[in-house]
All heavy atoms as a GROMACS GRO file, in nm:
protein
  585
    1MET      N    1  -3.248  -5.768  -1.808
    1MET     CA    2  -3.099  -5.777  -1.825
    1MET      C    3  -3.072  -5.869  -1.944
    1MET      O    4  -3.135  -5.992  -1.946
    1MET     CB    5  -3.044  -5.822  -1.700
    1MET     CG    6  -2.892  -5.840  -1.712
    1MET     SD    7  -2.820  -5.891  -1.550
    1MET     CE    8  -2.823  -5.741  -1.468
    2GLN      N    9  -2.997  -5.827  -2.038
    2GLN     CA   10  -2.961  -5.924  -2.144
    2GLN      C   11  -2.873  -6.028  -2.110
    2GLN      O   12  -2.777  -6.009  -2.012
    2GLN     CB   13  -2.906  -5.835  -2.258
    2GLN     CG   14  -2.998  -5.735  -2.321
    2GLN     CD   15  -3.106  -5.808  -2.398
    2GLN    OE1   16  -3.085  -5.911  -2.454
    2GLN    NE2   17  -3.226  -5.748  -2.394
    3LYS      N   18  -2.862  -6.138  -2.166
    3LYS     CA   19  -2.771  -6.249  -2.142
    3LYS      C   20  -2.624  -6.207  -2.145
    3LYS      O   21  -2.544  -6.242  -2.068
    3LYS     CB   22  -2.797  -6.363  -2.227
    3LYS     CG   23  -2.712  -6.491  -2.207
    3LYS     CD   24  -2.746  -6.596  -2.299
    3LYS     CE   25  -2.657  -6.714  -2.271
    3LYS     NZ   26  -2.692  -6.826  -2.352
    4GLU      N   27  -2.595  -6.113  -2.233
    4GLU     CA   28  -2.459  -6.065  -2.258
    4GLU      C   29  -2.412  -5.982  -2.131
    4GLU      O   30  -2.293  -5.956  -2.114
    4GLU     CB   31  -2.440  -5.982  -2.381
    4GLU     CG   32  -2.454  -6.068  -2.502
    4GLU     CD   33  -2.611  -6.092  -2.545
    4GLU    OE1   34  -2.692  -5.999  -2.503
    4GLU    OE2   35  -2.638  -6.190  -2.599
    5GLU      N   36  -2.506  -5.933  -2.056
    5GLU     CA   37  -2.471  -5.840  -1.943
    5GLU      C   38  -2.450  -5.913  -1.819
    5GLU      O   39  -2.389  -5.863  -1.719
    5GLU     CB   40  -2.587  -5.739  -1.919
    5GLU     CG   41  -2.608  -5.642  -2.037
    5GLU     CD   42  -2.726  -5.552  -2.011
    5GLU    OE1   43  -2.767  -5.534  -1.889
    5GLU    OE2   44  -2.788  -5.515  -2.105
    6ILE      N   45  -2.482  -6.046  -1.813
    6ILE     CA   46  -2.459  -6.118  -1.684
    6ILE      C   47  -2.311  -6.153  -1.670
    6ILE      O   48  -2.249  -6.205  -1.757
    6ILE     CB   49  -2.543  -6.251  -1.686
    6ILE    CG1   50  -2.692  -6.212  -1.701
    6ILE    CG2   51  -2.513  -6.334  -1.566
    6ILE    CD1   52  -2.786  -6.328  -1.715
    7ARG      N   53  -2.258  -6.115  -1.557
    7ARG     CA   54  -2.114  -6.143  -1.527
    7ARG      C   55  -2.110  -6.231  -1.416
    7ARG      O   56  -2.169  -6.213  -1.309
    7ARG     CB   57  -2.044  -6.007  -1.499
    7ARG     CG   58  -2.058  -5.909  -1.604
    7ARG     CD   59  -1.920  -5.891  -1.678
    7ARG     NE   60  -1.930  -5.777  -1.763
    7ARG     CZ   61  -1.924  -5.801  -1.906
    7ARG    NH1   62  -1.911  -5.918  -1.954
    7ARG    NH2   63  -1.926  -5.693  -1.986
    8GLY      N   64  -2.024  -6.331  -1.412
    8GLY     CA   65  -1.995  -6.423  -1.303
    8GLY      C   66  -1.864  -6.385  -1.240
    8GLY      O   67  -1.779  -6.333  -1.304
    9TYR      N   68  -1.851  -6.436  -1.116
    9TYR     CA   69  -1.723  -6.423  -1.049
    9TYR      C   70  -1.712  -6.539  -0.956
    9TYR      O   71  -1.812  -6.597  -0.919
    9TYR     CB   72  -1.720  -6.292  -0.974
    9TYR     CG   73  -1.825  -6.264  -0.869
    9TYR    CD1   74  -1.805  -6.308  -0.743
    9TYR    CD2   75  -1.945  -6.202  -0.906
    9TYR    CE1   76  -1.900  -6.296  -0.642
    9TYR    CE2   77  -2.042  -6.193  -0.806
    9TYR     CZ   78  -2.020  -6.228  -0.675
    9TYR     OH   79  -2.116  -6.215  -0.582
   10ALA      N   80  -1.596  -6.568  -0.914
   10ALA     CA   81  -1.576  -6.678  -0.815
   10ALA      C   82  -1.459  -6.632  -0.721
   10ALA      O   83  -1.364  -6.561  -0.762
   10ALA     CB   84  -1.536  -6.796  -0.894
   11TYR      N   85  -1.469  -6.678  -0.599
   11TYR     CA   86  -1.369  -6.660  -0.503
   11TYR      C   87  -1.279  -6.786  -0.503
   11TYR      O   88  -1.329  -6.902  -0.525
   11TYR     CB   89  -1.422  -6.634  -0.368
   11TYR     CG   90  -1.501  -6.509  -0.351
   11TYR    CD1   91  -1.640  -6.515  -0.354
   11TYR    CD2   92  -1.443  -6.388  -0.344
   11TYR    CE1   93  -1.718  -6.398  -0.346
   11TYR    CE2   94  -1.517  -6.274  -0.326
   11TYR     CZ   95  -1.648  -6.283  -0.330
   11TYR     OH   96  -1.723  -6.161  -0.325
   12PRO      N   97  -1.153  -6.768  -0.478
   12PRO     CA   98  -1.057  -6.890  -0.482
   12PRO      C   99  -1.069  -6.977  -0.360
   12PRO      O  100  -1.128  -6.932  -0.257
   12PRO     CB  101  -0.920  -6.824  -0.489
   12PRO     CG  102  -0.936  -6.690  -0.424
   12PRO     CD  103  -1.080  -6.648  -0.451
   13ILE      N  104  -1.029  -7.098  -0.369
   13ILE     CA  105  -1.000  -7.179  -0.248
   13ILE      C  106  -0.857  -7.203  -0.240
   13ILE      O  107  -0.780  -7.197  -0.341
   13ILE     CB  108  -1.079  -7.321  -0.257
   13ILE    CG1  109  -1.027  -7.403  -0.380
   13ILE    CG2  110  -1.225  -7.288  -0.278
   13ILE    CD1  111  -1.073  -7.550  -0.371
   14THR      N  112  -0.801  -7.236  -0.122
   14THR     CA  113  -0.663  -7.263  -0.098
   14THR      C  114  -0.654  -7.401  -0.036
   14THR      O  115  -0.721  -7.428   0.068
   14THR     CB  116  -0.602  -7.159  -0.004
   14THR    OG1  117  -0.624  -7.027  -0.060
   14THR    CG2  118  -0.452  -7.183   0.015
   15VAL      N  119  -0.577  -7.482  -0.094
   15VAL     CA  120  -0.559  -7.625  -0.045
   15VAL      C  121  -0.408  -7.643  -0.015
   15VAL      O  122  -0.322  -7.622  -0.101
   15VAL     CB  123  -0.606  -7.728  -0.147
   15VAL    CG1  124  -0.589  -7.868  -0.092
   15VAL    CG2  125  -0.747  -7.708  -0.183
   16GLY      N  126  -0.373  -7.687   0.108
   16GLY     CA  127  -0.232  -7.697   0.149
   16GLY      C  128  -0.178  -7.815   0.093
   16GLY      O  129  -0.233  -7.889   0.006
   17ASN      N  130  -0.057  -7.851   0.142
   17ASN     CA  131   0.020  -7.975   0.095
   17ASN      C  132  -0.022  -8.095   0.177
   17ASN      O  133  -0.067  -8.086   0.288
   17ASN     CB  134   0.164  -7.952   0.130
   17ASN     CG  135   0.228  -7.839   0.040
   17ASN    OD1  136   0.196  -7.828  -0.080
   17ASN    ND2  137   0.299  -7.744   0.109
   18ASN      N  138  -0.012  -8.207   0.107
   18ASN     CA  139  -0.038  -8.345   0.174
   18ASN      C  140  -0.188  -8.346   0.215
   18ASN      O  141  -0.221  -8.382   0.333
   18ASN     CB  142   0.055  -8.365   0.287
   18ASN     CG  143   0.062  -8.515   0.316
   18ASN    OD1  144   0.028  -8.603   0.227
   18ASN    ND2  145   0.084  -8.549   0.444
   19VAL      N  146  -0.281  -8.317   0.122
   19VAL     CA  147  -0.422  -8.313   0.159
   19VAL      C  148  -0.496  -8.416   0.085
   19VAL      O  149  -0.464  -8.437  -0.034
   19VAL     CB  150  -0.486  -8.177   0.128
   19VAL    CG1  151  -0.631  -8.177   0.150
   19VAL    CG2  152  -0.424  -8.062   0.215
   20TRP      N  153  -0.577  -8.498   0.156
   20TRP     CA  154  -0.651  -8.602   0.093
   20TRP      C  155  -0.806  -8.550   0.097
   20TRP      O  156  -0.853  -8.534   0.204
   20TRP     CB  157  -0.638  -8.740   0.161
   20TRP     CG  158  -0.714  -8.848   0.091
   20TRP    CD1  159  -0.674  -8.917  -0.017
   20TRP    CD2  160  -0.846  -8.900   0.131
   20TRP    NE1  161  -0.774  -9.010  -0.043
   20TRP    CE2  162  -0.876  -8.999   0.038
   20TRP    CE3  163  -0.938  -8.861   0.223
   20TRP    CZ2  164  -0.997  -9.067   0.042
   20TRP    CZ3  165  -1.056  -8.920   0.221
   20TRP    CH2  166  -1.086  -9.026   0.138
   21ILE      N  167  -0.864  -8.541  -0.018
   21ILE     CA  168  -1.004  -8.503  -0.026
   21ILE      C  169  -1.073  -8.620  -0.080
   21ILE      O  170  -1.058  -8.665  -0.198
   21ILE     CB  171  -1.021  -8.379  -0.127
   21ILE    CG1  172  -0.938  -8.263  -0.057
   21ILE    CG2  173  -1.171  -8.343  -0.137
   21ILE    CD1  174  -0.941  -8.134  -0.142
   22GLY      N  175  -1.181  -8.671  -0.006
   22GLY     CA  176  -1.255  -8.787  -0.046
   22GLY      C  177  -1.357  -8.756  -0.157
   22GLY      O  178  -1.372  -8.645  -0.203
   23ALA      N  179  -1.407  -8.871  -0.213
   23ALA     CA  180  -1.495  -8.848  -0.334
   23ALA      C  181  -1.624  -8.767  -0.297
   23ALA      O  182  -1.681  -8.793  -0.187
   23ALA     CB  183  -1.540  -8.996  -0.371
   24GLY      N  184  -1.662  -8.697  -0.390
   24GLY     CA  185  -1.784  -8.617  -0.374
   24GLY      C  186  -1.784  -8.499  -0.280
   24GLY      O  187  -1.890  -8.453  -0.247
   25VAL      N  188  -1.667  -8.458  -0.241
   25VAL     CA  189  -1.654  -8.346  -0.153
   25VAL      C  190  -1.680  -8.214  -0.230
   25VAL      O  191  -1.636  -8.205  -0.349
   25VAL     CB  192  -1.506  -8.335  -0.088
   25VAL    CG1  193  -1.492  -8.203  -0.012
   25VAL    CG2  194  -1.498  -8.459   0.002
   26GLN      N  195  -1.752  -8.121  -0.172
   26GLN     CA  196  -1.772  -7.988  -0.226
   26GLN      C  197  -1.696  -7.883  -0.137
   26GLN      O  198  -1.736  -7.885  -0.017
   26GLN     CB  199  -1.927  -7.959  -0.234
   26GLN     CG  200  -2.005  -8.060  -0.320
   26GLN     CD  201  -2.141  -8.021  -0.327
   26GLN    OE1  202  -2.191  -7.916  -0.309
   26GLN    NE2  203  -2.220  -8.130  -0.349
   27VAL      N  204  -1.614  -7.806  -0.194
   27VAL     CA  205  -1.551  -7.701  -0.130
   27VAL      C  206  -1.602  -7.565  -0.172
   27VAL      O  207  -1.597  -7.539  -0.291
   27VAL     CB  208  -1.396  -7.706  -0.145
   27VAL    CG1  209  -1.328  -7.597  -0.066
   27VAL    CG2  210  -1.344  -7.840  -0.109
   28MET      N  211  -1.667  -7.495  -0.081
   28MET     CA  212  -1.725  -7.371  -0.119
   28MET      C  213  -1.624  -7.259  -0.137
   28MET      O  214  -1.508  -7.270  -0.087
   28MET     CB  215  -1.822  -7.326  -0.009
   28MET     CG  216  -1.941  -7.423   0.009
   28MET     SD  217  -2.046  -7.439  -0.131
   28MET     CE  218  -2.002  -7.603  -0.179
   29PRO      N  219  -1.655  -7.149  -0.211
   29PRO     CA  220  -1.559  -7.045  -0.236
   29PRO      C  221  -1.507  -6.986  -0.105
   29PRO      O  222  -1.566  -6.974  -0.009
   29PRO     CB  223  -1.640  -6.945  -0.309
   29PRO     CG  224  -1.757  -7.010  -0.367
   29PRO     CD  225  -1.788  -7.122  -0.270
   30ASN      N  226  -1.376  -6.933  -0.124
   30ASN     CA  227  -1.309  -6.859  -0.015
   30ASN      C  228  -1.278  -6.936   0.105
   30ASN      O  229  -1.281  -6.887   0.219
   30ASN     CB  230  -1.392  -6.730   0.023
   30ASN     CG  231  -1.308  -6.615   0.065
   30ASN    OD1  232  -1.195  -6.612   0.021
   30ASN    ND2  233  -1.365  -6.525   0.145
   31VAL      N  234  -1.263  -7.066   0.091
   31VAL     CA  235  -1.223  -7.160   0.198
   31VAL      C  236  -1.069  -7.191   0.184
   31VAL      O  237  -1.022  -7.211   0.076
   31VAL     CB  238  -1.311  -7.285   0.197
   31VAL    CG1  239  -1.254  -7.394   0.281
   31VAL    CG2  240  -1.461  -7.250   0.236
   32THR      N  241  -1.011  -7.210   0.306
   32THR     CA  242  -0.869  -7.254   0.314
   32THR      C  243  -0.868  -7.387   0.387
   32THR      O  244  -0.922  -7.401   0.495
   32THR     CB  245  -0.789  -7.149   0.384
   32THR    OG1  246  -0.785  -7.029   0.313
   32THR    CG2  247  -0.639  -7.200   0.392
   33ILE      N  248  -0.804  -7.490   0.324
   33ILE     CA  249  -0.767  -7.607   0.380
   33ILE      C  250  -0.626  -7.616   0.409
   33ILE      O  251  -0.539  -7.597   0.323
   33ILE     CB  252  -0.824  -7.730   0.293
   33ILE    CG1  253  -0.973  -7.711   0.260
   33ILE    CG2  254  -0.783  -7.864   0.356
   33ILE    CD1  255  -1.023  -7.815   0.160
   34GLY      N  256  -0.586  -7.642   0.538
   34GLY     CA  257  -0.445  -7.632   0.576
   34GLY      C  258  -0.372  -7.758   0.520
   34GLY      O  259  -0.422  -7.851   0.457
   35ASP      N  260  -0.236  -7.778   0.566
   35ASP     CA  261  -0.159  -7.888   0.537
   35ASP      C  262  -0.194  -8.010   0.619
   35ASP      O  263  -0.244  -8.000   0.731
   35ASP     CB  264  -0.012  -7.850   0.565
   35ASP     CG  265   0.046  -7.737   0.484
   35ASP    OD1  266   0.001  -7.712   0.370
   35ASP    OD2  267   0.132  -7.662   0.526
   36ASN      N  268  -0.164  -8.130   0.561
   36ASN     CA  269  -0.189  -8.253   0.628
   36ASN      C  270  -0.329  -8.269   0.684
   36ASN      O  271  -0.347  -8.295   0.798
   36ASN     CB  272  -0.087  -8.269   0.749
   36ASN     CG  273   0.058  -8.257   0.708
   36ASN    OD1  274   0.098  -8.310   0.600
   36ASN    ND2  275   0.132  -8.177   0.784
   37VAL      N  276  -0.422  -8.258   0.593
   37VAL     CA  277  -0.569  -8.264   0.626
   37VAL      C  278  -0.632  -8.377   0.540
   37VAL      O  279  -0.602  -8.409   0.431
   37VAL     CB  280  -0.634  -8.131   0.593
   37VAL    CG1  281  -0.788  -8.142   0.607
   37VAL    CG2  282  -0.583  -8.025   0.675
   38VAL      N  283  -0.721  -8.449   0.618
   38VAL     CA  284  -0.810  -8.550   0.545
   38VAL      C  285  -0.952  -8.502   0.564
   38VAL      O  286  -1.001  -8.468   0.665
   38VAL     CB  287  -0.797  -8.682   0.616
   38VAL    CG1  288  -0.898  -8.784   0.559
   38VAL    CG2  289  -0.654  -8.736   0.622
   39ILE      N  290  -1.007  -8.492   0.434
   39ILE     CA  291  -1.154  -8.448   0.424
   39ILE      C  292  -1.237  -8.573   0.380
   39ILE      O  293  -1.209  -8.634   0.276
   39ILE     CB  294  -1.181  -8.335   0.330
   39ILE    CG1  295  -1.099  -8.213   0.352
   39ILE    CG2  296  -1.324  -8.298   0.321
   39ILE    CD1  297  -1.126  -8.132   0.477
   40GLY      N  298  -1.327  -8.618   0.471
   40GLY     CA  299  -1.402  -8.735   0.447
   40GLY      C  300  -1.491  -8.717   0.318
   40GLY      O  301  -1.549  -8.603   0.297
   41GLY      N  302  -1.521  -8.824   0.257
   41GLY     CA  303  -1.606  -8.830   0.130
   41GLY      C  304  -1.739  -8.772   0.165
   41GLY      O  305  -1.801  -8.796   0.264
   42GLY      N  306  -1.794  -8.698   0.057
   42GLY     CA  307  -1.928  -8.638   0.072
   42GLY      C  308  -1.939  -8.515   0.148
   42GLY      O  309  -2.046  -8.461   0.164
   43SER      N  310  -1.835  -8.468   0.215
   43SER     CA  311  -1.837  -8.352   0.300
   43SER      C  312  -1.861  -8.230   0.221
   43SER      O  313  -1.834  -8.219   0.093
   43SER     CB  314  -1.703  -8.338   0.381
   43SER     OG  315  -1.682  -8.447   0.458
   44VAL      N  316  -1.921  -8.128   0.281
   44VAL     CA  317  -1.938  -7.997   0.224
   44VAL      C  318  -1.870  -7.896   0.308
   44VAL      O  319  -1.896  -7.869   0.437
   44VAL     CB  320  -2.084  -7.956   0.223
   44VAL    CG1  321  -2.098  -7.816   0.164
   44VAL    CG2  322  -2.170  -8.057   0.138
   45VAL      N  323  -1.748  -7.843   0.259
   45VAL     CA  324  -1.656  -7.761   0.331
   45VAL      C  325  -1.703  -7.620   0.314
   45VAL      O  326  -1.691  -7.563   0.209
   45VAL     CB  327  -1.515  -7.779   0.290
   45VAL    CG1  328  -1.425  -7.702   0.373
   45VAL    CG2  329  -1.470  -7.933   0.289
   46VAL      N  330  -1.753  -7.553   0.420
   46VAL     CA  331  -1.799  -7.415   0.422
   46VAL      C  332  -1.716  -7.316   0.501
   46VAL      O  333  -1.727  -7.198   0.489
   46VAL     CB  334  -1.949  -7.406   0.469
   46VAL    CG1  335  -2.031  -7.482   0.372
   46VAL    CG2  336  -1.967  -7.455   0.601
   47LYS      N  337  -1.623  -7.380   0.583
   47LYS     CA  338  -1.538  -7.286   0.666
   47LYS      C  339  -1.396  -7.346   0.656
   47LYS      O  340  -1.380  -7.461   0.616
   47LYS     CB  341  -1.578  -7.299   0.814
   47LYS     CG  342  -1.711  -7.238   0.833
   47LYS     CD  343  -1.753  -7.234   0.992
   47LYS     CE  344  -1.892  -7.163   1.006
   47LYS     NZ  345  -1.918  -7.158   1.142
   48ASP      N  346  -1.305  -7.269   0.698
   48ASP     CA  347  -1.162  -7.302   0.692
   48ASP      C  348  -1.130  -7.426   0.774
   48ASP      O  349  -1.192  -7.444   0.883
   48ASP     CB  350  -1.072  -7.188   0.738
   48ASP     CG  351  -1.077  -7.071   0.647
   48ASP    OD1  352  -1.122  -7.087   0.537
   48ASP    OD2  353  -1.016  -6.971   0.697
   49ILE      N  354  -1.044  -7.513   0.725
   49ILE     CA  355  -1.004  -7.644   0.805
   49ILE      C  356  -0.862  -7.613   0.845
   49ILE      O  357  -0.776  -7.605   0.756
   49ILE     CB  358  -1.021  -7.765   0.717
   49ILE    CG1  359  -1.170  -7.777   0.675
   49ILE    CG2  360  -0.990  -7.887   0.794
   49ILE    CD1  361  -1.275  -7.796   0.780
   50PRO      N  362  -0.825  -7.636   0.974
   50PRO     CA  363  -0.693  -7.604   1.012
   50PRO      C  364  -0.601  -7.729   0.974
   50PRO      O  365  -0.643  -7.832   0.950
   50PRO     CB  366  -0.698  -7.596   1.167
   50PRO     CG  367  -0.825  -7.668   1.202
   50PRO     CD  368  -0.913  -7.655   1.084
   51SER      N  369  -0.467  -7.695   0.978
   51SER     CA  370  -0.368  -7.803   0.945
   51SER      C  371  -0.371  -7.911   1.044
   51SER      O  372  -0.418  -7.901   1.156
   51SER     CB  373  -0.231  -7.747   0.944
   51SER     OG  374  -0.214  -7.649   0.838
   52ASN      N  375  -0.328  -8.036   0.998
   52ASN     CA  376  -0.316  -8.154   1.074
   52ASN      C  377  -0.448  -8.192   1.146
   52ASN      O  378  -0.452  -8.216   1.266
   52ASN     CB  379  -0.214  -8.131   1.197
   52ASN     CG  380  -0.079  -8.094   1.131
   52ASN    OD1  381  -0.024  -8.170   1.045
   52ASN    ND2  382  -0.023  -7.988   1.171
   53SER      N  383  -0.548  -8.208   1.065
   53SER     CA  384  -0.679  -8.249   1.116
   53SER      C  385  -0.749  -8.336   1.022
   53SER      O  386  -0.724  -8.350   0.901
   53SER     CB  387  -0.762  -8.131   1.149
   53SER     OG  388  -0.783  -8.048   1.037
   54VAL      N  389  -0.857  -8.406   1.084
   54VAL     CA  390  -0.952  -8.495   0.998
   54VAL      C  391  -1.078  -8.430   1.016
   54VAL      O  392  -1.126  -8.394   1.128
   54VAL     CB  393  -0.952  -8.634   1.066
   54VAL    CG1  394  -1.052  -8.718   0.986
   54VAL    CG2  395  -0.817  -8.699   1.061
   55ALA      N  396  -1.143  -8.402   0.904
   55ALA     CA  397  -1.280  -8.337   0.904
   55ALA      C  398  -1.384  -8.404   0.820
   55ALA      O  399  -1.350  -8.454   0.704
   55ALA     CB  400  -1.257  -8.192   0.863
   56ILE      N  401  -1.503  -8.409   0.867
   56ILE     CA  402  -1.610  -8.476   0.787
   56ILE      C  403  -1.740  -8.404   0.805
   56ILE      O  404  -1.759  -8.329   0.900
   56ILE     CB  405  -1.616  -8.627   0.821
   56ILE    CG1  406  -1.661  -8.636   0.970
   56ILE    CG2  407  -1.494  -8.706   0.786
   56ILE    CD1  408  -1.697  -8.776   1.001
   57GLY      N  409  -1.839  -8.437   0.721
   57GLY     CA  410  -1.977  -8.402   0.745
   57GLY      C  411  -2.029  -8.285   0.654
   57GLY      O  412  -1.962  -8.228   0.577
   58ASN      N  413  -2.152  -8.253   0.682
   58ASN     CA  414  -2.224  -8.145   0.610
   58ASN      C  415  -2.294  -8.061   0.716
   58ASN      O  416  -2.405  -8.107   0.759
   58ASN     CB  417  -2.321  -8.208   0.510
   58ASN     CG  418  -2.397  -8.100   0.433
   58ASN    OD1  419  -2.366  -7.984   0.454
   58ASN    ND2  420  -2.495  -8.143   0.352
   59PRO      N  421  -2.254  -7.956   0.753
   59PRO     CA  422  -2.124  -7.890   0.712
   59PRO      C  423  -2.005  -7.960   0.769
   59PRO      O  424  -2.013  -8.030   0.872
   59PRO     CB  425  -2.138  -7.756   0.769
   59PRO     CG  426  -2.216  -7.768   0.886
   59PRO     CD  427  -2.315  -7.866   0.852
   60CYS      N  428  -1.890  -7.954   0.700
   60CYS     CA  429  -1.770  -8.021   0.737
   60CYS      C  430  -1.714  -7.967   0.866
   60CYS      O  431  -1.697  -7.839   0.879
   60CYS     CB  432  -1.663  -8.013   0.624
   60CYS     SG  433  -1.521  -8.116   0.642
   61LYS      N  434  -1.685  -8.054   0.964
   61LYS     CA  435  -1.625  -8.018   1.089
   61LYS      C  436  -1.515  -8.104   1.124
   61LYS      O  437  -1.511  -8.221   1.093
   61LYS     CB  438  -1.731  -8.036   1.208
   61LYS     CG  439  -1.853  -7.939   1.186
   61LYS     CD  440  -1.953  -7.963   1.300
   61LYS     CE  441  -2.080  -7.882   1.276
   61LYS     NZ  442  -2.185  -7.908   1.361
   62VAL      N  443  -1.416  -8.042   1.200
   62VAL     CA  444  -1.296  -8.109   1.245
   62VAL      C  445  -1.344  -8.217   1.354
   62VAL      O  446  -1.412  -8.170   1.449
   62VAL     CB  447  -1.187  -8.018   1.299
   62VAL    CG1  448  -1.074  -8.094   1.358
   62VAL    CG2  449  -1.150  -7.931   1.191
   63ILE      N  450  -1.306  -8.335   1.338
   63ILE     CA  451  -1.340  -8.437   1.442
   63ILE      C  452  -1.227  -8.477   1.523
   63ILE      O  453  -1.246  -8.521   1.639
   63ILE     CB  454  -1.405  -8.569   1.376
   63ILE    CG1  455  -1.312  -8.635   1.284
   63ILE    CG2  456  -1.539  -8.534   1.307
   63ILE    CD1  457  -1.349  -8.781   1.243
   64ARG      N  458  -1.106  -8.456   1.472
   64ARG     CA  459  -0.991  -8.483   1.556
   64ARG      C  460  -0.862  -8.429   1.486
   64ARG      O  461  -0.858  -8.405   1.369
   64ARG     CB  462  -0.974  -8.631   1.594
   64ARG     CG  463  -0.932  -8.718   1.476
   64ARG     CD  464  -0.926  -8.863   1.526
   64ARG     NE  465  -0.858  -8.950   1.428
   64ARG     CZ  466  -0.731  -8.976   1.406
   64ARG    NH1  467  -0.650  -8.925   1.483
   64ARG    NH2  468  -0.702  -9.063   1.314
   65ALA      N  469  -0.759  -8.412   1.569
   65ALA     CA  470  -0.626  -8.367   1.513
   65ALA      C  471  -0.554  -8.503   1.462
   65ALA      O  472  -0.582  -8.608   1.517
   65ALA     CB  473  -0.542  -8.306   1.620
   66ILE      N  474  -0.460  -8.481   1.371
   66ILE     CA  475  -0.373  -8.590   1.329
   66ILE      C  476  -0.252  -8.582   1.417
   66ILE      O  477  -0.190  -8.478   1.435
   66ILE     CB  478  -0.335  -8.573   1.181
   66ILE    CG1  479  -0.455  -8.587   1.092
   66ILE    CG2  480  -0.225  -8.667   1.145
   66ILE    CD1  481  -0.434  -8.558   0.942
   67THR      N  482  -0.219  -8.702   1.479
   67THR     CA  483  -0.115  -8.698   1.582
   67THR      C  484   0.019  -8.754   1.521
   67THR      O  485   0.010  -8.808   1.410
   67THR     CB  486  -0.152  -8.787   1.700
   67THR    OG1  487  -0.175  -8.931   1.655
   67THR    CG2  488  -0.284  -8.745   1.765
   68GLU      N  489   0.126  -8.748   1.596
   68GLU     CA  490   0.254  -8.805   1.550
   68GLU      C  491   0.231  -8.960   1.545
   68GLU      O  492   0.292  -9.020   1.455
   68GLU     CB  493   0.361  -8.769   1.647
   68GLU     CG  494   0.403  -8.620   1.637
   68GLU     CD  495   0.440  -8.582   1.497
   68GLU    OE1  496   0.524  -8.653   1.430
   68GLU    OE2  497   0.402  -8.473   1.454
   69GLU      N  498   0.157  -9.017   1.622
   69GLU     CA  499   0.131  -9.162   1.618
   69GLU      C  500   0.066  -9.198   1.485
   69GLU      O  501   0.097  -9.302   1.426
   69GLU     CB  502   0.049  -9.204   1.744
   69GLU     CG  503   0.041  -9.356   1.759
   69GLU     CD  504   0.174  -9.422   1.782
   69GLU    OE1  505   0.262  -9.359   1.843
   69GLU    OE2  506   0.196  -9.535   1.746
   70ASP      N  507  -0.032  -9.120   1.447
   70ASP     CA  508  -0.095  -9.143   1.311
   70ASP      C  509   0.010  -9.138   1.194
   70ASP      O  510   0.003  -9.226   1.108
   70ASP     CB  511  -0.199  -9.040   1.284
   70ASP     CG  512  -0.322  -9.047   1.359
   70ASP    OD1  513  -0.361  -9.159   1.410
   70ASP    OD2  514  -0.383  -8.944   1.391
   71LYS      N  515   0.104  -9.045   1.214
   71LYS     CA  516   0.200  -9.025   1.100
   71LYS      C  517   0.294  -9.147   1.107
   71LYS      O  518   0.348  -9.188   0.992
   71LYS     CB  519   0.279  -8.906   1.125
   71LYS     CG  520   0.193  -8.778   1.102
   71LYS     CD  521   0.267  -8.650   1.126
   71LYS     CE  522   0.175  -8.528   1.104
   71LYS     NZ  523   0.245  -8.407   1.139
   72LYS      N  524   0.322  -9.218   1.211
   72LYS     CA  525   0.399  -9.334   1.216
   72LYS      C  526   0.341  -9.455   1.153
   72LYS      O  527   0.407  -9.542   1.097
   72LYS     CB  528   0.440  -9.365   1.369
   72LYS     CG  529   0.525  -9.270   1.433
   72LYS     CD  530   0.553  -9.312   1.573
   72LYS     CE  531   0.620  -9.208   1.648
   72LYS     NZ  532   0.635  -9.242   1.789
   73THR      N  533   0.200  -9.460   1.163
   73THR     CA  534   0.134  -9.592   1.127
   73THR      C  535   0.056  -9.572   0.991
   73THR      O  536   0.038  -9.671   0.927
   73THR     CB  537   0.040  -9.637   1.226
   73THR    OG1  538  -0.064  -9.535   1.254
   73THR    CG2  539   0.111  -9.670   1.355
   74CYS      N  540   0.018  -9.456   0.953
   74CYS     CA  541  -0.064  -9.440   0.833
   74CYS      C  542  -0.005  -9.366   0.719
   74CYS      O  543  -0.068  -9.363   0.612
   74CYS     CB  544  -0.188  -9.356   0.887
   74CYS     SG  545  -0.282  -9.439   1.011
   75TRP      N  546   0.105  -9.305   0.728
   75TRP     CA  547   0.161  -9.238   0.613
   75TRP      C  548   0.270  -9.324   0.550
   75TRP      O  549   0.338  -9.408   0.603
   75TRP     CB  550   0.238  -9.106   0.667
   75TRP     CG  551   0.158  -8.990   0.653
   75TRP    CD1  552   0.168  -8.889   0.554
   75TRP    CD2  553   0.042  -8.944   0.731
   75TRP    NE1  554   0.066  -8.797   0.571
   75TRP    CE2  555  -0.014  -8.830   0.679
   75TRP    CE3  556  -0.022  -9.008   0.843
   75TRP    CZ2  557  -0.121  -8.764   0.724
   75TRP    CZ3  558  -0.140  -8.943   0.895
   75TRP    CH2  559  -0.184  -8.826   0.840
   76ASP      N  560   0.279  -9.303   0.422
   76ASP     CA  561   0.386  -9.382   0.339
   76ASP      C  562   0.519  -9.344   0.384
   76ASP      O  563   0.555  -9.229   0.397
   76ASP     CB  564   0.363  -9.339   0.199
   76ASP     CG  565   0.426  -9.450   0.100
   76ASP    OD1  566   0.451  -9.561   0.143
   76ASP    OD2  567   0.442  -9.405  -0.018
   77LYS      N  568   0.595  -9.451   0.404
   77LYS     CA  569   0.734  -9.432   0.458
   77LYS      C  570   0.838  -9.431   0.350
   77LYS      O  571   0.916  -9.524   0.340
   77LYS     CB  572   0.760  -9.534   0.566
   77LYS     CG  573   0.680  -9.522   0.690
   77LYS     CD  574   0.683  -9.630   0.782
   77LYS     CE  575   0.604  -9.632   0.902
   77LYS     NZ  576   0.465  -9.639   0.878
   78LYS      N  577   0.840  -9.341   0.261
   78LYS     CA  578   0.934  -9.338   0.152
   78LYS      C  579   1.061  -9.273   0.190
   78LYS      O  580   1.073  -9.198   0.272
   78LYS     CB  581   0.870  -9.255   0.037
   78LYS     CG  582   0.755  -9.328  -0.027
   78LYS     CD  583   0.699  -9.245  -0.151
   78LYS     CE  584   0.582  -9.314  -0.208
   78LYS     NZ  585   0.522  -9.247  -0.321
   0.00000   0.00000   0.00000
């Protein structure tokens, strides 16, 4: 196969609103990250992450939901 014949393709990722993605995170193709999500640094996201959750690890897994109490104490009150 000649170099000119090689074709690449990529699947998109979808990232919701109000998402924090830590340093060194890798998001694999065709993954959806919901709204209000925190992804811990160094994580490898291979599956969809639901809204309102905190996820970390390799592979990245949801460790807990973000609660209303979290929103009272941890979110910027603009």
